[in-house]
N, C-alpha and C positions, 0 to 999 in steps of 0.2 A: 055526647062529647067524647073525643078521642082520648084513650087512656095514655098516661105517661108510663115510663118504664118502672116507676115505683109501684105500680098497681098490677103489672102484668105477671102472670104465672104460666109456667110450662111444666107439663108432666112428662116424664120419660118412663115408659113401661118396658122394662127389660134393662138390667144393669150389667149386661155382659160388656165385651170390649167395644162394641159399636155404641151402645147406649151411654156408657161412661165416657167414651171419647167425645161424643156429642155434648154431654153435660159439661165436660171440662172446657171445650171450645166455647160453648154458650156462656159459661161463667166468665171466661176471659174477655169475651166480646161485650159482656154486659147486656145480653139480649132481653133479660127480664129481671124483675125484682126477686122472684122466687123460682127455684127449680125443685120439683118434687120427684123423687126417685121411687119407683114401684117395681118390686120383683117378687117372684114366687119364693125365692130364697131370702128369708129374713137376714141371714148371716151375710150374704153377698151384698144385699142392699145396705145394711148397717156399715159394712166395711167401706163401701164406695162413698157413703155420706160422710164418714169420718175423714177419709182421705181428701175429699173435695173441700169440706169446710175448713180444713187446716190451711187451705190456700186462699181463703176469702180475703185475707189481708192484702192480696194483690189484685183484687177484682172489684168491679162495681156492683156485682150481684149482692143482694142483701142476705139471702139465706138459701141454703140447700138442705133439704130434709127428707126423711124417709116416710112414705105414706102407704096407704093400701089402695086397692083399685077404686074404691068409692071416692077417693080424693081427686080423681080425674073429672069429677062432675062439676067442678068450679074453677076450671083453668081456661086459658085462651087457646092453647095449643097442646094437643096430646101427640107425642111421638112414640110410635110402637115399634120397638126393635126386638121384642121377645120372640123366641122361637128356636128350633133346633138349628145349629150352625152347619154350614157347608163344610164337609170334610174333604181331604185330598182324594181325588178320583171321582167325587160326586158332582153332578150338575145341580143348578139351583132347582130344577124341576123335580129332582129326586126327593126334595123336601116337602112336596106339596101336601100329601095326606096328613102327615103329623102336624104340619104348621097350620093347616086349615082348622084342625081340631083345637090347637092351642089358641088361635085367634078367636074362635067362637067362644071359648071359655073366658078369654079376657073381656070380650064385649059383654058377655053376660054378667061378669063380676063388676064391670064399670057401672052398669046400669044407665039411667037416663043422664045424658050430658047436657050442659048449658046450651041454649039455642045458637049461640054465636061461636061455639068451639069449633076449631079446625083440627081434623085428625090426619096425621101424616103416617103412612105405612112405610116401613123400611125393611121389615123381615122378608125373607125370600121363601118361595118365588113371589116377588113383590107385586107383579101384575095380577096374578090370580088372587092373592090375598086382598089387594085393593078392590077388585071386583066383588069379592065376598063381603068385604066391609061396607061397600056402597049399598049392597042389597040387604044388609043386616042392621047397621047402625041407623037409628032414627034421627037423621039429620039430612038437610039438602045434600044431594050427591056431590055438588061442587065443593062442599066443605070437607070432603074425604078424598084424598089423593095419595099416590105413592111416589117414592123417590124416583122410580122409573129409570130412565136412561140419563139422568142428570149426572151421575158419576161417570158413566161411559163417555158422555160428551166432554166432561172435564179432562178425562184421559186422552181423548182424541185431540183436543185443542192443545194440550201439553205436548203430545207427541209431534204435532205439526210445528208448534212453536220452536221446539228444539232443533228440528230439521232446518228451519230458516233463520234461527237466531233472533226471533222477535218475541215480544211479550204475548202471552197466551190470550190476553184480553183483546188483542187485535186479530185473533183467529176466530172466524165465525163459521157456524155449521152445526149440525146435530147428528147424534146417533139416535135412531128411532126404532120402534118395535119392542120386542121382549127385552127385558134386562136379563140377557142370557145368550145362548148360542145362536138364536135366529135374529138377533139384532143386526142392524145394517147402518152404514154411514150414508146420509143423504148428500152424496157428493155434488149433485146438481145444484145445491143451494150453498155449498161451502165456498169460503173465500178468505183471503187475508186483506183486510182494509179495502174491500170492493174488487180486488183482483181474483177472478174465478180460479178455483183450485185446479181445474183441468188445464189452465194456462201455466201452472207452476209445477205440476206433478205428472209423471207418466202413469199409465194404467197399472203398471207393475208396482210403482211406488205407492199408489193409492191402495192397492190390494194388500201390500205389506203393512201399511199403517193400520188398515182396518183389521187385519188379523192380529196385530200386536195389541190393538185396543180391546178386541174381543177376548183375547187370551189373558189379559192383565190379571184378572182375579185369580185364575188358576196358577199363574206364575207366583203371585204373592202368597197364596195359600200353600203352595208347595214349599216355599222358603220359610215362612213364619206362621203357617197354620191358620191365619185369618187376616181379613182386611178390616181396618177400622179408622185409621186417621183420615184417609181421603173421604170416606163416606161421612165421617163426623163433621168435616168442614162443609160438605155439600148440604147436609141437613141444616147446618147453621144458615146457609144462604137461603134455603127454602123457608125456614122459620122467620128469618129477618124479613123476607119478602111479604110474608103474611102479616107480621106484627107492625111493620112500617108501611104496609100497603103500597109497596114500591111499584107494582104493576110490571115487574120484570117478566120477560118471556123466557121460560125455562122448560126443557123437555122433562115432563113428569108422567106418571102413569095415571091415566084416566080413561073413561069411555069416549072415544073420538067423536062418535055420532056422525051427523050428516057431512061434516067437514072432510072426513076420509072414508065414509061409507062403512063404518064399523060400529055396531050398536049393542053387541052382546059380549064384550070383553074389554078389559082395560089393557092398554099398551102405552109405550112411551111416545108421546107427541108433544110439540111445543105448546105451552099454555101461558096465558097471562095470570100471574100469581099475585093476589092481593089479600086484603083482610077477609074476604069471603072464600078464600081458598083458590082452587083452580077456576078462575072466574070466566075464562073464555078459551076455547081451543083455537090456537092460531094456525091457520092453514098456510102451509108453504107449498110452493109449486113443485111437487115431486114429479119425476119422470114416470112414465107408464110402468117401467120395470121396478122402480122404487115403490110405487104404490102397490104393486103386486107383492113385493117383499113384506110390506106392512100388513097386508091382509093375510098373507101366508103365516106370518108370525102370530097374528090373532087367532087364526084357525088352529095352529099347533097348541096354543095355550088353552083354547076351548076343549080340545080333545083330551088334553092332559087333566084338566079340571074334571071333566066328565068321567075319566078313568078313575080318578081319586075317589069319586063318590061311590 
């Protein structure tokens, strides 16, 4: 029997700005009956719990409470945002060594998870950490995926929508590959309500939009030291797709497999998201050059992970 929201639990591992922003958004949207916050810092965790619970009067969520890593064993979705934050001047790949170590420690402390739990990785570098989690957590690999290029795609669609004065939900297309410097826009599949983007934009305009999208995180970090509201809302979309079994196609981080000829690294590709996680990789018809960019992105991530070891 499908659960109703009164029975659903979400665990958020890491109560920094990303984790707490997601918890706040999830509470407002009423995604689950309970939200469990877990953090290595008891003080930070307790402070976020206090702040959020004082706002329960305006939410459908029944309870927000602080737990420990073992409390992740009986929840529907675990969202992992814990890790060293990206600093001004750093790339996401600069974080790889220390955040792999943090992730493995979290996995060990969580222990055995419920068989139907879905784990969503958000910490950077998200593609490498997703791959490590898939190979470490004892769950079907489809139940473990990363936020990938979902935020980058949201940024892309917003940028295009502003240029044409249309709602961003009428803009279609994906950012794919690494959630980082080697990501790319799959322009061959992009459109506004079925009108191909190459009929609407010049090559120079597409290049400028792609650069603006790729550089967005650096611009935000330079100005306010971290990004958290945008990713908080994107995580909500992912969790909602899982809990409500919406079957939305969203570009997330997973191992693409035969659909794109990549079997040994996670990268951002469109997937059908439902109660079993990333249920199916959705193949889009990339150009030969775009497929080359996707494979190049995966190769870069593999080399980086190998170097971190």
